[in-house]
ZADO-1210 file (C-alpha; in nm, 4 decimals, padded with zeros to 6 digits):
<atoms>
<atom x="-00.1428" y="-07.0404" z="09.2334" code="UNK" pos="1"/>
<atom x="00.1396" y="-07.0108" z="09.4846" code="UNK" pos="2"/>
<atom x="00.2038" y="-07.2844" z="09.7395" code="UNK" pos="3"/>
<atom x="00.3462" y="-07.2044" z="10.0789" code="UNK" pos="4"/>
<atom x="00.5060" y="-07.4968" z="10.2611" code="UNK" pos="5"/>
<atom x="00.5351" y="-07.4776" z="10.6389" code="UNK" pos="6"/>
<atom x="00.7787" y="-07.7196" z="10.7976" code="UNK" pos="7"/>
<atom x="00.6700" y="-07.8990" z="11.1158" code="UNK" pos="8"/>
<atom x="00.9216" y="-07.9648" z="11.3890" code="UNK" pos="9"/>
<atom x="00.8978" y="-08.3037" z="11.5548" code="UNK" pos="10"/>
<atom x="01.1671" y="-08.4887" z="11.7489" code="UNK" pos="11"/>
<atom x="01.2126" y="-08.7380" z="12.0310" code="UNK" pos="12"/>
<atom x="01.4754" y="-08.7235" z="12.3036" code="UNK" pos="13"/>
<atom x="01.5651" y="-08.9561" z="12.5882" code="UNK" pos="14"/>
<atom x="01.6215" y="-08.7935" z="12.9270" code="UNK" pos="15"/>
<atom x="01.7361" y="-08.9620" z="13.2444" code="UNK" pos="16"/>
<atom x="01.4779" y="-08.8806" z="13.5126" code="UNK" pos="17"/>
<atom x="01.4815" y="-09.0340" z="13.8609" code="UNK" pos="18"/>
<atom x="01.7485" y="-09.2816" z="13.7464" code="UNK" pos="19"/>
<atom x="01.5449" y="-09.4038" z="13.4471" code="UNK" pos="20"/>
<atom x="01.5438" y="-09.3060" z="13.0801" code="UNK" pos="21"/>
<atom x="01.2189" y="-09.1485" z="12.9646" code="UNK" pos="22"/>
<atom x="01.1240" y="-09.0777" z="12.6037" code="UNK" pos="23"/>
<atom x="00.9973" y="-08.7211" z="12.5488" code="UNK" pos="24"/>
<atom x="00.8227" y="-08.6392" z="12.2200" code="UNK" pos="25"/>
<atom x="00.8285" y="-08.2765" z="12.1066" code="UNK" pos="26"/>
<atom x="00.6013" y="-08.1379" z="11.8332" code="UNK" pos="27"/>
<atom x="00.5569" y="-07.7906" z="11.6874" code="UNK" pos="28"/>
<atom x="00.3121" y="-07.7301" z="11.4003" code="UNK" pos="29"/>
<atom x="00.5392" y="-07.4732" z="11.2284" code="UNK" pos="30"/>
<atom x="00.9097" y="-07.3952" z="11.2215" code="UNK" pos="31"/>
<atom x="00.8845" y="-07.0336" z="11.3376" code="UNK" pos="32"/>
<atom x="01.0525" y="-06.9658" z="11.6726" code="UNK" pos="33"/>
<atom x="00.7356" y="-06.8175" z="11.8282" code="UNK" pos="34"/>
<atom x="00.4410" y="-07.0321" z="11.9322" code="UNK" pos="35"/>
<atom x="00.4420" y="-07.3386" z="12.1507" code="UNK" pos="36"/>
<atom x="00.5658" y="-07.6952" z="12.1586" code="UNK" pos="37"/>
<atom x="00.3516" y="-07.9876" z="12.2667" code="UNK" pos="38"/>
<atom x="00.5491" y="-08.2397" z="12.4716" code="UNK" pos="39"/>
<atom x="00.4326" y="-08.5843" z="12.5739" code="UNK" pos="40"/>
<atom x="00.5840" y="-08.8586" z="12.7908" code="UNK" pos="41"/>
<atom x="00.4647" y="-09.1756" z="12.9627" code="UNK" pos="42"/>
<atom x="00.4747" y="-09.2032" z="13.3401" code="UNK" pos="43"/>
<atom x="00.5669" y="-09.5207" z="13.5277" code="UNK" pos="44"/>
<atom x="00.2047" y="-09.6407" z="13.5223" code="UNK" pos="45"/>
<atom x="00.1813" y="-09.6089" z="13.1447" code="UNK" pos="46"/>
<atom x="-00.0312" y="-09.2926" z="13.1504" code="UNK" pos="47"/>
<atom x="00.0547" y="-09.0285" z="12.8897" code="UNK" pos="48"/>
<atom x="00.1407" y="-08.6844" z="13.0242" code="UNK" pos="49"/>
<atom x="00.0960" y="-08.3997" z="12.7755" code="UNK" pos="50"/>
<atom x="00.1988" y="-08.0424" z="12.8359" code="UNK" pos="51"/>
<atom x="00.2924" y="-07.7273" z="12.6403" code="UNK" pos="52"/>
<atom x="00.6113" y="-07.5250" z="12.6404" code="UNK" pos="53"/>
<atom x="00.6117" y="-07.1580" z="12.5372" code="UNK" pos="54"/>
<atom x="00.8897" y="-06.9105" z="12.4670" code="UNK" pos="55"/>
<atom x="00.9231" y="-06.6555" z="12.7495" code="UNK" pos="56"/>
<atom x="01.2211" y="-06.4191" z="12.7850" code="UNK" pos="57"/>
<atom x="01.4230" y="-06.6261" z="12.5333" code="UNK" pos="58"/>
<atom x="01.3706" y="-06.9468" z="12.7328" code="UNK" pos="59"/>
<atom x="01.1253" y="-07.2275" z="12.6716" code="UNK" pos="60"/>
<atom x="00.9088" y="-07.2691" z="12.9821" code="UNK" pos="61"/>
<atom x="00.6326" y="-07.5118" z="13.0749" code="UNK" pos="62"/>
<atom x="00.3108" y="-07.3201" z="13.0087" code="UNK" pos="63"/>
<atom x="00.1171" y="-07.4581" z="13.3069" code="UNK" pos="64"/>
<atom x="00.2765" y="-07.6596" z="13.5828" code="UNK" pos="65"/>
<atom x="-00.0505" y="-07.7601" z="13.7464" code="UNK" pos="66"/>
<atom x="-00.0948" y="-08.1309" z="13.7903" code="UNK" pos="67"/>
<atom x="00.2453" y="-08.2148" z="13.6446" code="UNK" pos="68"/>
<atom x="00.4745" y="-08.4543" z="13.8304" code="UNK" pos="69"/>
<atom x="00.7817" y="-08.2981" z="13.9917" code="UNK" pos="70"/>
<atom x="01.0154" y="-08.4940" z="13.7636" code="UNK" pos="71"/>
<atom x="00.8617" y="-08.3138" z="13.4631" code="UNK" pos="72"/>
<atom x="00.8843" y="-07.9684" z="13.6200" code="UNK" pos="73"/>
<atom x="01.2424" y="-08.0303" z="13.7356" code="UNK" pos="74"/>
<atom x="01.3438" y="-08.1272" z="13.3797" code="UNK" pos="75"/>
<atom x="01.2388" y="-07.7916" z="13.2321" code="UNK" pos="76"/>
<atom x="01.6009" y="-07.6651" z="13.1803" code="UNK" pos="77"/>
<atom x="01.6814" y="-07.9838" z="12.9845" code="UNK" pos="78"/>
<atom x="01.3719" y="-07.9335" z="12.7658" code="UNK" pos="79"/>
<atom x="01.4806" y="-07.5740" z="12.6961" code="UNK" pos="80"/>
<atom x="01.8285" y="-07.6906" z="12.5886" code="UNK" pos="81"/>
<atom x="01.6851" y="-07.9591" z="12.3598" code="UNK" pos="82"/>
<atom x="01.4466" y="-07.7206" z="12.1875" code="UNK" pos="83"/>
<atom x="01.7229" y="-07.4627" z="12.1358" code="UNK" pos="84"/>
<atom x="01.9493" y="-07.7333" z="11.9940" code="UNK" pos="85"/>
<atom x="01.6774" y="-07.8436" z="11.7530" code="UNK" pos="86"/>
<atom x="01.6283" y="-07.4888" z="11.6227" code="UNK" pos="87"/>
<atom x="02.0035" y="-07.4642" z="11.5580" code="UNK" pos="88"/>
<atom x="01.9858" y="-07.7817" z="11.3472" code="UNK" pos="89"/>
<atom x="01.6963" y="-07.6555" z="11.1353" code="UNK" pos="90"/>
</atoms>
């Protein structure tokens, strides 16, 4: 019997948004470059915001920007850089 191990990618980064540090949690169920990341963050009211990022034209983009606060959408380039950096480390 052959076992095949698939490495998960999971990391947390702090990003300064609107003058405050926010903790963004990134999770990907496998280490292949294709697929999507799930990202979650708390807003100022303590509500958890969860969204997906997908690879499109060699850039990680927010899959659906509906109902997301502007500070999340405006941080998309920073998310892309963090994900690319994480793949370089792995």
